[in-house]
C-alpha positions in Angstrom: 30.1 120.0 -107.1 32.8 119.3 -104.6 35.1 116.6 -105.9 35.4 114.8 -102.6 33.6 111.5 -102.4 30.3 112.2 -100.9 29.0 108.6 -100.6 30.1 107.9 -97.0 27.8 110.8 -96.0 24.8 109.2 -97.6 23.3 106.6 -95.2 22.3 103.3 -96.5 18.6 102.8 -97.0 17.0 101.2 -94.0 15.5 97.7 -94.4 12.3 99.6 -93.6 12.7 101.7 -96.8 8.9 102.0 -97.3 8.4 104.0 -94.0 7.4 107.6 -94.4 10.8 109.0 -93.2 12.7 106.9 -95.8 10.2 107.9 -98.6 10.5 111.5 -97.6 14.3 111.2 -97.8 14.1 109.8 -101.3 11.8 112.7 -102.4 14.1 115.2 -100.8 17.1 113.7 -102.7 15.1 114.0 -105.9 14.2 117.7 -105.2 17.8 118.7 -104.3 19.3 116.7 -107.2 16.9 118.1 -109.7 17.7 121.6 -108.6 21.4 121.1 -108.5 21.4 119.5 -112.0 19.5 122.5 -113.4 21.8 125.0 -111.7 24.8 123.5 -113.6 23.4 125.1 -116.8 21.5 128.1 -115.5 24.4 130.5 -116.0 24.9 129.1 -119.6 21.2 129.5 -120.3 21.4 133.1 -119.0 24.3 133.9 -121.3 22.1 132.9 -124.2 19.0 134.5 -122.8 17.3 131.1 -122.6 15.2 129.5 -119.9 14.9 125.9 -118.8 11.8 125.4 -121.0 14.0 126.3 -124.0 16.6 123.8 -123.1 14.1 121.0 -122.4 12.7 121.7 -125.9 16.2 121.7 -127.5 17.1 118.5 -125.6 14.1 116.5 -126.7 14.3 117.6 -130.3 18.0 116.8 -130.3 17.2 113.3 -128.9 14.5 112.7 -131.5 14.8 114.8 -134.6 11.5 115.1 -136.4 9.6 115.0 -133.2 6.0 116.3 -133.6 4.6 119.2 -131.6 2.1 116.6 -130.0 4.9 114.3 -129.0 6.9 117.1 -127.5 3.9 118.3 -125.5 3.7 114.8 -124.1 7.4 114.8 -123.1 7.2 118.3 -121.5 3.8 118.1 -119.9 3.1 121.8 -120.6 0.3 123.6 -122.4 0.2 124.0 -126.1 0.3 127.8 -125.6 3.4 127.7 -123.5 5.2 125.4 -125.9 4.1 127.7 -128.8 5.9 130.6 -127.2 9.1 128.6 -126.7 9.0 127.2 -130.2 8.5 130.6 -131.8 11.4 132.1 -129.8 13.7 129.2 -130.8 12.6 129.5 -134.5 13.2 133.3 -134.4 16.7 132.7 -133.0 17.4 130.1 -135.7 17.8 127.2 -133.3 14.8 125.3 -134.5 12.8 124.7 -137.7 9.3 123.3 -138.1 8.0 121.6 -141.2 5.0 119.7 -142.2 5.1 116.0 -141.2 6.1 113.3 -143.7 3.3 111.0 -142.7 0.7 113.6 -141.8 1.0 117.0 -143.4 -1.1 118.6 -140.6 1.5 117.7 -138.0 4.5 119.9 -137.5 7.9 118.2 -137.1 10.7 119.9 -135.2 14.4 119.8 -136.1 17.3 121.7 -134.7 19.3 123.9 -137.0 23.1 123.8 -136.9 23.0 126.7 -134.4 20.4 124.8 -132.3 22.6 121.6 -132.3 25.6 123.7 -131.2 23.8 125.4 -128.3 22.2 122.2 -127.2 25.5 120.4 -127.2 27.1 123.3 -125.2 24.4 123.2 -122.6 24.3 119.4 -122.5 28.1 119.3 -121.9 27.6 120.8 -118.4 24.8 118.4 -117.5 26.7 115.5 -118.8 29.8 116.4 -116.8 27.7 116.7 -113.6 25.9 113.4 -114.2 29.2 111.6 -115.1 30.8 112.8 -111.8 27.8 111.6 -109.8 27.8 108.3 -111.7 31.5 107.8 -111.1 31.1 108.5 -107.4 28.1 106.2 -107.0 29.3 103.3 -109.1 27.6 101.0 -111.6 25.3 99.2 -109.2 24.0 102.5 -107.8 23.5 103.9 -111.3 21.5 100.8 -112.2 19.4 101.2 -109.0 18.8 104.9 -109.7 17.6 104.0 -113.2 15.3 101.3 -111.8 13.8 103.6 -109.3 13.4 106.4 -111.8 11.8 104.0 -114.4 9.4 102.7 -111.7 8.3 106.3 -111.1 7.3 106.7 -114.7 3.8 105.4 -115.4 3.8 102.2 -117.5 1.9 103.9 -120.3 4.6 106.6 -120.6 7.6 104.2 -120.7 7.5 103.5 -124.5 7.9 107.3 -125.1 10.9 107.3 -122.9 12.4 104.3 -124.6 11.8 105.8 -128.0 14.1 108.8 -127.3 17.2 108.7 -129.3 15.8 106.1 -131.7 15.5 107.1 -135.4 12.1 107.5 -136.9 
């Protein structure tokens, strides 16, 4: 990301922010920002022969150790078959372990190994730096607004899962 302050190039939202053009602009910002954020770690992922699905799995398990397969499926929004492939690969590479759940032995709980914690931290570092730069440029009020808009995009029934991230079991 160019270190120059980009904010003057971003026009203020119109008072008619619900018009189609303004909504499209917001969607385009989301598309471009999402792509740019992922590109910050694509090279690091490639160095470790990992894909974005691998990182998303590592990220959520790091945020909530002991996460069940069912919970992770809910976070990722992918099929059980797709997740199964990713989990098997991460287990084979000693990044992830599964074990029977404490409350329900039929459920598998996921935890990162020391290697998994290390690789997740290495990958997260690049994303954290990109987000921190963007947050610094935008300022506290803009970050709060971004969080409010992002939260409003998440369906109400899904917000408790989002809030539960990072909280101990």
